[in-house]
SEFI-461644 format. One record per residue (C-alpha): residue number from 1; residue in one letter; x, y, z. Coordinates in pm, whole numbers. Each point is the difference from the previous one (the first is absolute). Layout:
% residues N
> num / residuo / u / v / w
> NUM / A / X / Y / Z
...
% end
This chain:
% residues 88
> num / residuo / u / v / w
> 1 / X / -6620 / 3294 / 112
> 2 / X / 76 / -79 / -365
> 3 / X / 371 / -50 / -72
> 4 / X / -26 / -99 / -365
> 5 / X / 260 / -215 / -173
> 6 / X / 314 / 37 / 214
> 7 / X / 218 / -224 / -217
> 8 / X / -56 / 219 / -310
> 9 / X / 1 / 364 / 112
> 10 / X / -114 / 269 / -238
> 11 / X / 215 / 310 / -8
> 12 / X / -133 / 331 / -121
> 13 / X / 186 / 292 / -156
> 14 / X / 251 / 205 / 197
> 15 / X / -94 / 268 / 251
> 16 / X / -222 / 277 / -128
> 17 / X / 46 / 367 / 68
> 18 / X / -234 / 133 / 270
> 19 / X / -276 / 230 / -108
> 20 / X / 145 / 318 / 150
> 21 / X / 171 / 322 / -101
> 22 / X / 351 / -152 / 28
> 23 / X / 1 / -177 / -337
> 24 / X / 322 / 172 / -104
> 25 / X / 178 / -121 / 313
> 26 / X / -137 / -353 / -39
> 27 / X / 115 / -4 / -363
> 28 / X / 351 / 111 / 100
> 29 / X / 24 / -270 / 270
> 30 / X / -116 / -276 / -235
> 31 / X / 235 / 126 / -270
> 32 / X / 291 / -9 / 246
> 33 / X / -86 / -351 / 114
> 34 / X / -23 / -124 / -361
> 35 / X / 338 / 164 / -71
> 36 / X / 171 / -146 / 306
> 37 / X / -144 / -351 / -23
> 38 / X / -111 / -88 / -356
> 39 / X / 71 / -376 / 21
> 40 / X / -229 / -265 / 154
> 41 / X / 110 / -190 / 310
> 42 / X / 208 / -310 / -92
> 43 / X / -165 / -322 / 116
> 44 / X / 271 / -250 / -106
> 45 / X / 136 / -183 / 304
> 46 / X / 233 / -253 / -168
> 47 / X / 316 / 106 / 186
> 48 / X / 64 / 265 / 263
> 49 / X / 279 / 189 / -179
> 50 / X / -205 / 34 / -321
> 51 / X / -303 / 114 / 200
> 52 / X / 213 / 251 / 193
> 53 / X / 143 / 145 / -322
> 54 / X / -351 / 28 / -148
> 55 / X / -128 / 163 / 319
> 56 / X / 281 / 256 / -5
> 57 / X / -81 / 74 / -364
> 58 / X / -365 / 42 / 100
> 59 / X / 86 / 239 / 284
> 60 / X / 264 / 195 / -198
> 61 / X / -209 / 317 / -20
> 62 / X / -62 / 8 / 374
> 63 / X / 368 / -65 / 70
> 64 / X / 97 / 298 / -218
> 65 / X / -250 / 219 / 188
> 66 / X / 142 / -115 / 335
> 67 / X / 356 / 74 / -117
> 68 / X / -97 / 351 / -111
> 69 / X / -181 / 56 / 331
> 70 / X / 303 / -110 / 203
> 71 / X / 222 / 223 / -212
> 72 / X / -222 / 298 / 80
> 73 / X / -12 / -92 / 371
> 74 / X / 380 / 3 / 12
> 75 / X / 79 / 287 / -238
> 76 / X / -258 / 261 / 103
> 77 / X / 117 / 30 / 365
> 78 / X / 364 / -16 / -111
> 79 / X / -44 / 284 / -251
> 80 / X / -201 / 199 / 257
> 81 / X / 276 / -44 / 255
> 82 / X / 261 / 115 / -252
> 83 / X / -206 / 310 / -81
> 84 / X / -47 / 82 / 369
> 85 / X / 356 / -66 / 115
> 86 / X / 198 / 112 / -305
> 87 / X / -163 / 329 / -95
> 88 / X / 236 / 86 / -283
% end
């Protein structure tokens, strides 16, 4: 089994769209991921607080999506309950 040069890995381009009829969906998903996370992962490990702040900056898009999701999880049942119980 040939492993090649492990100390110097060669990375190719990003993931390619599959050859199927869902190219529009694949394009939307990749566009969303580029919108949510446009920055590369920070590799600097000089001090923990700096790394943590850089990591939070890196994950900012995902944190916004989680906050919006939690808001919907809380607000949608609450509004539905108000519409069912308070039929004004």
